[in-house]
C-alpha positions as CSV (number, residue, x, y, z in Angstrom):
1,X,-2.7,41.3,-3.6
2,X,-2.8,39.8,-7.0
3,X,-2.8,36.3,-8.4
4,X,0.7,35.5,-8.0
5,X,1.1,36.2,-4.8
6,X,-2.3,33.9,-4.3
7,X,-0.6,31.2,-6.2
8,X,3.1,31.7,-3.9
9,X,0.9,31.3,-1.1
10,X,-0.4,28.1,-2.0
11,X,3.1,27.6,-2.7
12,X,4.7,28.4,1.1
13,X,1.3,26.6,2.5
14,X,1.7,23.8,1.3
15,X,5.8,24.0,2.0
16,X,6.4,20.5,0.3
17,X,7.3,20.8,-3.8
18,X,6.3,17.0,-3.5
19,X,3.1,18.4,-3.6
20,X,3.1,21.0,-5.4
21,X,5.5,22.6,-7.8
22,X,4.7,25.8,-10.2
23,X,6.5,27.6,-12.8
24,X,5.8,31.4,-14.4
25,X,6.7,32.9,-17.8
26,X,7.0,36.3,-18.9
27,X,5.1,37.7,-22.1
28,X,6.1,41.3,-21.5
29,X,4.7,44.7,-20.0
30,X,1.0,44.0,-21.8
31,X,0.2,40.7,-20.4
32,X,3.2,40.2,-17.7
33,X,3.6,36.4,-16.0
34,X,1.7,33.3,-16.9
35,X,1.6,29.7,-15.5
36,X,3.5,27.6,-17.9
37,X,4.0,24.3,-15.5
38,X,1.9,23.2,-12.5
39,X,2.9,20.0,-10.8
40,X,5.3,18.9,-14.0
41,X,2.7,19.5,-16.2
42,X,3.9,21.9,-19.1
43,X,2.6,23.9,-21.8
44,X,3.6,22.5,-25.1
45,X,6.8,23.3,-26.1
46,X,7.6,24.3,-29.8
47,X,5.6,21.9,-32.2
48,X,4.4,22.5,-35.5
49,X,1.5,19.6,-34.9
50,X,-1.2,20.6,-33.4
51,X,-2.8,19.7,-30.4
52,X,-1.4,21.9,-28.6
53,X,-2.3,22.1,-24.7
54,X,-2.0,25.0,-22.2
55,X,-2.3,26.4,-19.2
56,X,-5.1,28.5,-19.0
57,X,-5.9,31.0,-16.1
58,X,-9.6,32.0,-15.3
59,X,-10.5,34.5,-12.6
60,X,-14.3,33.5,-10.8
61,X,-15.1,31.1,-14.1
62,X,-14.3,34.0,-16.8
63,X,-10.7,33.7,-18.4
64,X,-8.6,36.4,-17.6
65,X,-7.3,38.9,-20.2
66,X,-4.0,39.7,-18.3
67,X,-1.0,37.9,-16.2
68,X,-0.8,36.6,-12.5
69,X,0.7,39.4,-11.6
70,X,-1.6,42.3,-12.8
71,X,-4.7,40.2,-11.5
72,X,-5.6,41.9,-8.7
73,X,-7.8,39.9,-6.6
74,X,-10.7,41.1,-4.4
75,X,-12.7,38.8,-1.2
76,X,-14.4,36.4,-2.6
77,X,-12.4,36.0,-5.7
78,X,-11.4,32.5,-7.1
79,X,-8.6,31.9,-9.4
80,X,-8.6,28.6,-10.9
81,X,-6.1,26.8,-13.8
82,X,-7.5,24.2,-16.1
83,X,-5.0,22.6,-18.8
84,X,-6.3,23.0,-21.8
85,X,-6.1,21.9,-25.5
86,X,-5.7,25.0,-27.4
87,X,-8.8,26.1,-29.6
88,X,-9.0,29.8,-32.0
89,X,-12.4,29.4,-31.6
90,X,-12.5,29.6,-27.6
91,X,-8.8,31.0,-26.5
92,X,-7.7,33.3,-29.6
93,X,-8.7,36.6,-27.3
94,X,-7.0,35.4,-24.0
95,X,-4.4,35.0,-22.7
96,X,-3.8,31.4,-23.6
97,X,-3.3,32.4,-26.9
98,X,-0.9,35.0,-26.6
99,X,0.6,31.7,-25.8
100,X,-0.4,29.8,-28.4
101,X,0.7,32.7,-31.0
102,X,4.5,33.0,-29.4
103,X,4.8,29.0,-29.7
104,X,4.3,29.8,-33.4
105,X,6.1,32.4,-34.0
106,X,8.8,30.6,-32.0
107,X,8.5,27.5,-33.7
108,X,8.5,29.0,-37.1
109,X,11.7,30.5,-36.0
110,X,12.9,26.9,-35.4
111,X,12.0,26.4,-38.4
112,X,13.7,28.8,-40.4
């Protein structure tokens, strides 16, 4: 089972969209799908001003380097999603850094 299947399983088990919703965005074959919304709280949309907020994905307390569809879970693994303020020092080499980079690229294109 991968992390996306686990998230979908939790959604199906709750079976109540007033209690739990989520949305994914595809970041290409290298990174796969990342969570962009949980319970109507979205990643920062295109903006040229800080602060920027994104859903970070953790596997066993460590920032994941792959999307939720590419992260295979083992027995006892714990996945966590945290809504965090982007920090280049902390997040640049993570999937959250990829989200930020793509948002900045989109912001520059929309301002051109």
